[in-house]
C-alpha positions in Angstrom: -64.9 37.6 -22.2 -67.0 35.1 -20.2 -66.9 34.7 -16.4 -65.5 31.1 -16.9 -62.8 32.4 -19.3 -61.9 35.1 -16.9 -61.6 32.5 -14.1 -59.4 30.2 -16.2 -57.1 33.1 -17.2 -56.6 34.0 -13.5 -56.0 30.4 -12.7 -53.3 30.1 -15.4 -51.7 33.3 -14.3 -51.5 32.2 -10.6 -50.1 28.7 -11.7 -47.6 30.4 -14.0 -46.6 32.7 -11.1 -46.3 29.6 -8.8 -44.2 27.8 -11.3 -41.8 30.8 -11.8 -41.6 31.2 -7.9 -40.6 27.5 -7.7 -38.2 27.6 -10.5 -36.6 30.7 -8.9 -36.4 28.7 -5.5 -34.9 25.8 -7.3 -32.1 28.0 -9.0 -31.2 29.6 -5.5 -31.0 26.1 -4.1 -29.0 24.7 -7.1 -26.4 27.3 -6.9 -26.2 27.7 -3.1 -25.6 24.0 -2.4 -21.8 23.8 -1.6 -19.6 21.5 -3.5 -18.7 18.3 -1.8 -15.7 18.8 0.4 -12.3 17.3 -0.5 -11.4 14.2 1.5 -8.7 15.0 4.1 -5.9 12.5 3.8 -2.5 11.9 5.2 0.0 10.3 2.9 2.5 8.0 4.5 5.3 7.1 2.0 8.6 5.8 1.4 9.6 7.6 -1.9 10.1 5.5 -4.2 9.2 5.8 -7.9 5.7 4.6 -7.6 5.3 6.7 -4.4 6.2 9.6 -6.6 3.3 8.7 -8.8 1.1 8.3 -5.9 2.0 11.7 -4.4 1.7 13.6 -7.4 -1.7 12.1 -8.2 -2.9 13.0 -4.8 -1.7 16.7 -5.1 -3.4 17.0 -8.6 -6.8 15.6 -7.6 -9.3 18.1 -6.3 -11.2 15.4 -4.6 -8.4 15.0 -2.0 -7.0 17.5 0.5 -3.6 16.4 1.5 -3.1 17.4 5.2 0.4 16.0 5.7 3.0 13.8 4.2 4.8 11.5 6.6 7.9 9.6 5.6 8.8 5.8 6.4 11.9 3.9 5.5 11.3 1.2 2.9 12.2 1.7 -0.8 15.0 3.9 0.5 16.4 4.7 4.0 14.5 7.3 6.0 16.8 10.3 5.4 16.7 9.8 1.5 13.0 9.3 1.6 12.5 12.5 3.6 14.5 14.5 1.1 12.7 13.0 -1.8 9.4 13.9 -0.3 10.5 17.5 0.3 11.8 17.8 -3.2 8.5 16.7 -4.7 6.3 18.7 -2.5 8.5 21.7 -3.5 8.2 20.7 -7.1 4.4 20.8 -6.8 4.7 24.3 -5.0 2.9 22.8 -2.0 5.1 24.1 0.9 1.9 24.6 2.8 1.7 20.9 3.4 3.7 19.7 6.5 6.3 17.0 5.4 7.6 14.9 8.5 10.1 12.2 9.0 9.1 9.2 11.2 10.4 5.9 12.1 14.1 5.1 11.1 13.7 1.3 10.9 11.0 -1.4 11.1 9.7 -2.4 14.4 11.8 -5.6 14.9 13.8 -6.3 11.9 16.4 -4.8 9.7 15.2 -2.6 6.7 15.1 -4.0 3.2 15.6 -1.2 0.6 14.9 -1.5 -3.2 17.2 0.7 -5.1 17.4 -2.1 -7.6 13.8 -1.1 -8.8 13.8 2.6 -7.8 17.2 4.0 -8.7 20.2 4.9 -6.5 18.2 8.0 -5.2 14.7 6.3 -5.2 13.5 8.5 -7.9 14.8 6.9 -11.0 18.2 8.6 -10.6 16.4 12.0 -11.5 18.0 14.9 -9.6 15.1 17.3 -8.6 16.0 20.8 -7.4 16.8 21.2 -3.7 13.5 21.7 -1.9 12.2 25.2 -1.1 10.1 23.6 1.5 11.3 23.1 5.1 10.9 19.9 7.1 8.3 19.8 9.8 9.9 19.2 13.1 7.3 16.8 14.5 7.8 13.0 14.6 5.6 11.6 11.8 3.5 9.4 14.0 2.9 12.5 16.4 1.9 14.6 13.5 -0.7 11.8 12.5 -1.9 11.7 16.1 -2.3 15.5 16.3 -4.1 15.9 12.9 -6.5 13.0 13.6 -7.5 14.7 17.0 -7.8 18.1 15.3 -10.3 16.6 12.7 -12.0 13.8 14.4 -13.8 11.3 12.0 -12.5 13.2 9.0 -9.0 12.1 8.2 -8.3 9.1 5.8 -4.8 7.6 6.2 -3.3 6.5 2.9 -0.2 4.5 3.6 1.9 3.5 0.5 4.9 2.1 2.3 5.7 -0.1 5.2 3.3 0.4 8.0 5.7 1.3 10.7 4.6 4.9 11.3 0.8 3.9 11.4 1.5 1.2 14.0 3.7 3.5 16.1 0.9 6.1 16.1 -1.6 3.4 17.3 0.7 2.0 19.8 1.3 5.6 21.3 -2.4 6.7 21.2 -4.9 3.9 20.6 -7.7 6.6 21.0 -7.0 7.7 17.4 -8.5 4.4 16.1 -12.2 5.3 16.2 -11.4 8.8 15.3 -9.8 7.9 11.8 -12.4 8.0 9.1 -10.8 5.0 7.2 -7.2 3.5 6.3 -6.6 2.9 2.6 -3.3 1.1 2.3 -1.3 -0.3 -0.5 0.0 -3.5 0.7 -0.5 -7.2 0.7 -1.8 -9.8 -1.5 -4.1 -12.8 -1.5 -2.5 -14.5 -4.5 1.1 -14.5 -3.8 3.9 -12.0 -3.2 6.4 -9.9 -5.1 9.3 -10.2 -2.7 8.9 -13.8 -1.7 6.4 -16.4 -2.9 4.0 -15.2 -0.1 4.8 -11.7 0.7 4.3 -8.2 -0.8 7.1 -5.7 -0.3 5.4 -3.2 2.0 4.1 -5.8 4.4 7.3 -7.8 4.3 9.3 -4.9 5.3 7.4 -4.6 8.7 5.0 -7.6 9.3 4.6 -6.7 13.0 3.5 -3.2 12.2 1.2 -4.5 9.5 -0.4 -6.7 11.9 -1.0 -4.0 14.4 -2.6 -2.0 11.7 -4.9 -4.8 10.5 -6.0 -5.6 14.0 -6.5 -2.1 15.2 -10.3 -2.1 14.6 -10.7 0.7 12.2 -12.0 0.5 8.6 -9.4 -0.8 6.4 -9.3 -1.1 2.6 -6.4 -3.4 1.4 -5.3 -2.3 -2.1 -2.9 -5.2 -2.8 -1.0 -6.6 -5.8 -4.3 -7.7 -7.2 -4.9 -4.1 -8.3 -1.5 -3.0 -9.4 -0.8 -6.1 -11.4 -3.8 -5.6 -13.4 -3.3 -1.8 -13.9 -0.2 -1.9 -16.2 1.1 1.4 -17.4 1.7 0.5 -21.0 3.1 2.7 -23.8 -0.5 3.6 -24.8 -0.9 5.6 -21.6 2.7 6.9 -21.7 2.1 8.4 -25.2 -0.9 10.2 -23.9 1.1 11.6 -21.0 3.9 12.8 -23.2 1.4 14.9 -25.2 1.5 17.6 -22.5 4.4 19.3 -20.6 5.1 21.1 -17.2 7.3 20.4 -14.3 5.3 17.7 -12.8 4.1 16.1 -16.1 7.7 15.9 -17.3 9.0 14.5 -14.0 6.3 11.8 -13.9 7.0 10.9 -17.7 10.7 10.4 -16.8 9.8 8.2 -13.8 7.5 6.0 -15.8 10.2 5.7 -18.7 12.7 4.4 -16.0 9.9 2.0 -14.7 9.0 0.9 -18.2 12.6 0.0 -19.1 13.0 -2.0 -16.0 9.6 -3.9 -16.5 10.6 -4.6 -20.2 13.8 -6.4 -18.7 11.4 -8.7 -17.0 9.1 -9.3 -19.9 6.3 -7.0 -18.8 4.7 -4.4 -21.3 4.9 -1.8 -18.4 5.2 -1.1 -14.8 2.4 -2.0 -12.4 0.8 0.9 -10.7 1.0 -0.2 -7.0 1.3 2.9 -4.9 -1.0 5.1 -7.2 -3.7 2.4 -6.6 -4.4 3.3 -3.0 -4.7 7.0 -3.8 -7.0 6.1 -6.8 -9.3 4.2 -4.4 -9.3 7.3 -2.2 -10.5 9.4 -5.2 -13.0 6.9 -6.5 -13.7 3.6 -4.8 -16.0 2.4 -7.7 -12.9 1.7 -9.5 -12.1 -1.5 -7.6 -14.3 -4.6 -6.6 -13.8 -5.5 -2.8 -14.7 -8.4 -0.7 -14.8 -8.2 3.0 -12.4 -10.6 4.7 -10.5 -11.1 8.0 -6.8 -10.5 7.3 -3.9 -11.4 9.6 -0.2 -11.0 8.9 2.0 -14.0 9.3 5.0 -12.9 11.4 6.8 -16.2 12.2 6.8 -18.5 9.1 10.2 -19.3 7.4 8.6 -19.2 4.1 5.5 -17.1 4.7 6.6 -14.2 7.0 5.0 -11.0 5.8 2.0 -12.9 4.1 -1.5 -11.3 4.4 -3.6 -14.3 5.3 -7.1 -13.6 4.2 -10.1 -15.7 5.3 -12.1 -15.9 2.0 -15.0 -18.0 3.4 -15.6 -16.0 6.8 -15.3 -19.1 9.0 -12.9 -21.4 10.7 -13.5 -24.9 12.1 -13.1 -25.5 15.8 -11.9 -28.7 17.4 -11.4 -30.2 21.0 -8.8 -32.7 22.2 -10.6 -36.0 22.7 -8.0 -38.6 24.0 -5.1 -38.8 21.5 -6.6 -36.6 18.8 -8.6 -33.4 18.1 -12.1 -33.8 16.8 -13.8 -31.1 14.6 -17.1 -30.1 16.3 -18.2 -27.2 14.6 -17.6 -24.1 12.6 -17.1 -20.6 13.9 -17.9 -17.3 12.0 -15.0 -14.9 11.5 -15.6 -11.1 11.5 -14.0 -9.3 8.6 -11.6 -6.6 9.4 -10.8 -5.4 5.9 -12.1 -4.7 2.5 -9.9 -6.4 0.2 -9.5 -5.1 -3.4 -9.9 -8.2 -5.8 -10.4 -6.5 -9.1 -10.1 -3.2 -10.8 -11.3 -1.2 -13.9 -7.7 -0.9 -15.0 -8.5 1.5 -18.0 -10.5 3.9 -16.1 -7.8 4.0 -13.4 -5.0 4.6 -15.8 -7.0 7.2 -17.7 -7.9 9.0 -14.3 -4.0 8.9 -13.6 -3.1 10.3 -16.9 -5.7 13.0 -17.0 -4.8 14.2 -13.5 -1.1 14.5 -14.1 -1.8 16.4 -17.4 -3.9 18.7 -15.5 -7.1 17.9 -17.4 
């Protein structure tokens, strides 16, 4: 073998050895990189048929780590909602998750419940077994405060009911605001309401609380009627869900059949997926399209109380009194305080829901 050939062979061996070493390092790094940590969330809920869908979706999604469930009055009174939450957490065999009661009524008005839509017990008249889980003795807003301080900048709040508990937590301890990672709430609308012409149910049930939450200064994503009204759970998805069985699967199928029957009475091909939409956004925010807007909540209007008033243009005119009239003299920029969901990939959303409930 010539000297040049020997040199070339040595070079190839060295390069091969280097490549093997690099490949070994790559494999070590690839298998030693930890999986993305699940998002820590607190669900604040008023169970509620669609709250049941939202809770079970969260408990069946590995992307989410449910640190607590707090209960607020809304679809049903507070005591019934707490019992429903405990029964569902028990059904899911998750007694490790604290379940705590919170406010007993809205901040300044009487409660409006919705058994018409959710059944006499709030869970489509389905009688779940008594809970094996025990209620957490802490007051819901206090539990939220404690958990936020225990995991600063890590907790995402996911309220899917009226915002009374969240507002009480902020009012009691404003220092949690910069410590909360984000708030993803189901509520509001920028295109008309479902309780009145202007107001969505969760916001309508406690407008003062909602205004506190929107103005607190933390990152807010508003998942309103614009998402749920486009994500309709038609028979196509129900048939997919019926292909599998299990305690949670069968419970959710029964809930959805009840909701489907009511929807049919009002000419809809299926129920809108309101509360699960907020949980879905917590799982995968790419499912929705958002626009940043400044949102205020109307608390005084005779026809508009509870309306989420969103500034779509990011500016307002300012005027000054000149004699007997006001004169517009310019335009002021408005700082957004929320990401408002304006569209959704409905099929991906619904397929995600079905696959998680089926355990796929």
